[in-house]
PABA-887176 format. One record per residue (C-alpha): y, x, z. Coordinates in steps of 0.02 Angstrom, whole numbers, padded with zeros to 5 digits, always signed. Layout:
YXZ/...
//
This chain:
-00735+00560+00730/-00652+00719+00665/-00464+00720+00686/-00445+00757+00500/-00520+00587+00463/-00386+00505+00569/-00252+00593+00466/-00335+00534+00304/-00346+00356+00371/-00161+00361+00416/-00122+00417+00239/-00227+00274+00172/-00136+00153+00287/+00034+00210+00223/-00020+00198+00041/-00094+00026+00072/+00067-00033+00153/+00167+00025+00002/+00053-00074-00113/+00051-00236-00014/+00217-00253+00078/+00320-00278-00080/+00245-00452-00103/+00337-00513+00052/+00499-00428+00001/+00517-00478-00182/+00647-00616-00156/+00757-00500-00052/+00739-00355-00174/+00776-00465-00325/+00932-00535-00241/+00994-00366-00179/+00970-00278-00346/+01026-00431-00447/+00872-00445-00556/+00762-00593-00603/+00601-00637-00515/+00505-00582-00670/+00588-00411-00669/+00554-00394-00482/+00371-00432-00520/+00362-00269-00615/+00377-00181-00448/+00199-00245-00418/+00122-00236-00591/+00207-00071-00631/+00133+00000-00472/-00042-00057-00520/-00031+00018-00694/+00033+00183-00622/-00114+00187-00501/-00237+00177-00645/-00149+00312-00746/-00110+00427-00600/-00288+00425-00533/-00351+00513-00689/-00199+00614-00740/-00158+00695-00572/-00340+00729-00529/-00365+00814-00697/-00203+00914-00680/-00252+00979-00508/-00435+01012-00545/-00428+01198-00503/-00325+01182-00344/-00397+01175-00167/-00420+00994-00116/-00322+01005+00046/-00175+01077-00050/-00187+00935-00176/-00189+00804-00038/-00033+00880+00040/+00053+00874-00129/-00001+00694-00159/+00065+00634+00008/+00227+00728-00025/+00241+00630-00188/+00209+00471-00090/+00350+00511+00032/+00471+00550-00111/+00429+00387-00200/+00458+00280-00046/+00616+00375-00004/+00681+00334-00179/+00639+00151-00150/+00727+00150+00019/+00890+00219-00050/+00881+00144-00226/+01056+00093-00282/+00990-00007-00429/+00832-00079-00506/+00784+00070-00619/+00784+00188-00470/+00683+00062-00368/+00554+00048-00507/+00549+00238-00523/+00515+00251-00337/+00371+00127-00351/+00297+00223-00498/+00311+00391-00409/+00230+00322-00252/+00091+00241-00355/+00045+00399-00448/-00032+00474-00291/-00133+00318-00245/-00291+00340-00348/-00302+00529-00331/-00275+00519-00143/-00421+00402-00118/-00529+00492-00246/-00501+00668-00181/-00482+00609-00002/-00655+00530-00007/-00730+00699-00052/-00635+00784+00088/-00684+00646+00212/-00870+00663+00177/-00856+00851+00194/-00794+00831+00373/-00957+00753+00436/-01144+00778+00426/-01225+00722+00260/-01308+00571+00340/-01136+00504+00390/-01045+00528+00225/-01023+00342+00182/-00962+00304+00357/-00833+00444+00340/-00771+00368+00178/-00764+00198+00264/-00655+00271+00403/-00533+00339+00275/-00529+00171+00184/-00505+00081+00351/-00321+00125+00336/-00312+00035+00170/-00404-00120+00233/-00295-00132+00389/-00142-00118+00276/-00210-00263+00176/-00208-00368+00334/-00036-00310+00393/+00055-00265+00232/+00130-00432+00181/+00175-00493+00357/+00242-00319+00402/+00355-00317+00250/+00414-00495+00281/+00448-00465+00467/+00541-00300+00447/+00634-00367+00296/+00690-00522+00390/+00757-00426+00539/+00826-00265+00465/+00824-00287+00276/+00700-00236+00141/+00758-00055+00140/+00703-00036+00321/+00524-00075+00270/+00524+00069+00147/+00604+00184+00275/+00462+00139+00394/+00330+00177+00263/+00418+00341+00224/+00403+00386+00408/+00217+00345+00408/+00200+00457+00255/+00284+00602+00346/+00164+00581+00494/+00014+00576+00377/+00078+00730+00286/+00093+00825+00450/-00079+00766+00505/-00167+00817+00345/-00078+00985+00342/-00129+01027+00520/-00293+00934+00552/-00391+00943+00388/-00485+01109+00373/-00432+01219+00227/-00605+01220+00146/-00643+01034+00166/-00707+00943+00013/-00767+01090-00090/-00885+01055-00234/-01060+01007-00170/-01213+01107-00211/-01315+01088-00370/-01440+00977-00282/-01305+00850-00245/-01315+00885-00058/-01155+00887+00043/-01155+01065+00104/-01000+01159+00049/-01022+01305-00070/-00909+01457-00085/-00768+01467-00211/-00633+01355-00278/-00662+01177-00338/-00729+01161-00516/-00605+01161-00660/-00571+01019-00780/-00706+01056-00909/-00850+01053-00782/-00780+00893-00707/-00776+00811-00879/-00958+00860-00902/-01000+00755-00749/-00968+00603-00859/-01124+00645-00960/-01221+00563-00819/-01277+00387-00856/-01277+00352-00669/-01092+00393-00658/-01052+00268-00795/-01165+00134-00722/-01080+00154-00553/-00906+00145-00631/-00953-00014-00724/-01027-00090-00566/-00868-00045-00471/-00755-00124-00601/-00859-00283-00606/-00871-00297-00417/-00682-00287-00399/-00664-00405-00547/-00773-00533-00459/-00678-00523-00296/-00502-00520-00371/-00544-00649-00503/-00560-00768-00356/-00432-00691-00239/-00288-00690-00364/-00281-00880-00361/-00346-00912-00185/-00178-00983-00126/-00194-01123-00254/-00372-01156-00199/-00316-01171-00018/-00169-01286-00051/-00231-01389-00198/-00416-01404-00155/-00444-01367+00029/-00291-01466+00084/-00199-01330+00182/-00011-01328+00194/+00076-01184+00102/+00128-01106+00269/-00056-01090+00315/-00090-00969+00172/-00021-00819+00267/-00146-00830+00411/-00287-00874+00291/-00252-00713+00197/-00259-00621+00362/-00433-00695+00391/-00481-00624+00221/-00405-00456+00270/-00505-00450+00432/-00659-00479+00325/-00612-00327+00220/-00602-00218+00376/-00771-00279+00438/-00854-00263+00268/-00788-00087+00244/-00858-00024+00410/-01024-00117+00398/-01046-00066+00217/-01018+00117+00256/-01149+00116+00393/-01275+00020+00285/-01249+00138+00138/-01293+00288+00247/-01462+00206+00281/-01512+00149+00106/-01365+00156-00013/-01431+00072-00170/-01514-00067-00072/-01354-00095+00028/-01251-00102-00133/-01366-00228-00216/-01365-00338-00061/-01175-00329-00045/-01149-00378-00227/-01277-00516-00217/-01193-00577-00058/-01024-00580-00146/-01100-00680-00291/-01174-00810-00174/-01017-00820-00066/-00903-00853-00215/-01021-00983-00289/-01038-01071-00121/-00849-01063-00096/-00827-01153-00263/-00945-01290-00206/-00871-01311-00032/-00687-01273-00063/-00638-01453-00023/-00698-01427+00157/-00561-01338+00255/-00677-01268+00389/-00800-01200+00262/-00655-01122+00166/-00600-01021+00318/-00775-00955+00346/-00805-00918+00163/-00641-00826+00135/-00690-00713+00280/-00862-00684+00202/-00778-00652+00035/-00684-00509+00116/-00841-00442+00202/-00953-00445+00049/-00814-00396-00070/-00774-00232+00018/-00946-00190+00088/-00990-00102-00075/-00836+00011-00081/-00892+00160+00028/-01065+00164-00053/-00994+00155-00230/-00882+00304-00198/-01017+00414-00122/-01136+00360-00260/-01020+00408-00402/-00975+00573-00322/-01157+00616-00285/-01209+00586-00466/-01053+00679-00525/-01099+00824-00408/-00934+00818-00317/-00818+00804-00468/-00653+00739-00401/-00613+00665-00571/-00761+00547-00555/-00703+00491-00382/-00529+00454-00449/-00604+00368-00601/-00690+00251-00478/-00519+00201-00410/-00457+00173-00588/-00611+00068-00625/-00572-00042-00476/-00396-00073-00542/-00464-00113-00715/-00581-00237-00630/-00435-00314-00535/-00342-00345-00697/-00498-00412-00786/-00541-00533-00646/-00362-00598-00630/-00351-00622-00819/-00516-00717-00833/-00475-00824-00681/-00308-00869-00759/-00393-00915-00922/-00508-01033-00828/-00362-01121-00743/-00266-01127-00907/-00416-01209-00990/-00401-01353-00866/-00557-01309-00764/-00467-01330-00598/-00421-01218-00452/-00601-01187-00402/-00642-01113-00572/-00584-00936-00527/-00715-00938-00389/-00852-00975-00515/-00780-00846-00635/-00783-00719-00493/-00962-00764-00452/-01012-00735-00633/-00928-00565-00638/-01005-00516-00470/-01176-00568-00536/-01150-00453-00685/-01107-00312-00563/-01267-00349-00466/-01371-00334-00625/-01289-00169-00671/-01321-00103-00495/-01504-00155-00502/-01523-00063-00668/-01437+00090-00596/-01547+00088-00440/-01706+00077-00543/-01652+00217-00660/-01607+00325-00510/-01789+00324-00456/-01830+00430-00609/-01668+00528-00634/-01632+00600-00805/-01606+00785-00833/-01416+00771-00844/-01409+00690-00673/-01503+00837-00596/-01393+00969-00674/-01244+01036-00577/-01071+00995-00643/-01029+01175-00688/
//
């Protein structure tokens, strides 16, 4: 494993911690900054909205810059944002710090995925992306308990100081270990060999969105995340109100889910390098079946533990393949990679909204699982259509993004 990949994974870990740890710190932050719980909640939702906006805006603004240089700038922004949060004297500064840190999130994973795949042989590109995303999935497992533990012992500011330190280490690693030319625009054939010159400008990257395959992949990504998070957003209620677990059990059950994410990410990356479209269809179909079965068996505590693990596995198994797929059909356009991250956040919001509607309609706490299964099934259908169309690619998909 190239050392540059380790640096990228560390950056992903730090960004993931920033996203997830706040959930375990909200009561402390609200009390310390004397704001309501609703206002403190904006530290989460404001972050998510900034991720979606920043993924497109920053990638577009840096389209002509070398990708390593952009990554260094993004991680610097991440460090500044967490530093602001750590020293925030009031709520507006805290919210500003969260927004600044979030702006780098989507672009880092979008551009970083291109750099990661450029560090390995073409037949290992999805596995390389999976290694980079391993940092994010591990953070999903550790983020909330890490924030709660550090916050309990040394205060919530200490958690943000710790993440700032991780950001500094990642910044140093990327600056020293990632080769200067990593992640250059792929060749016209869509292969992964680097070509001379600077990355393509904004106009050529926008032309990548003429590809129907790019749009199909973005839609499939949004729907796959919508299916998983439509169920996950309300999983604590499912555990306590249907499965019969005590509220204190939810933390370790979420860790089981997080372990599933780690496994699914690594297995999905390896499978995608063998037969990407087939692996994606199977992962999405697996998520659909898992969520539907979870809805049926949620009253069984043992089955719930197994199925929440499988939900994590099948839910994240498609992520590495989706990213390499969208960037292949976009011929290396970083804007398309970042758009994939934005699509995932749109899917998160869609799934959570629809799941909430189902509960509000009186359909019970298993209804988000069925809603998620329906959304995941829609993603499977879109992916099947995309795979079939890819067998006879259209002219715009063969043309280089220049």
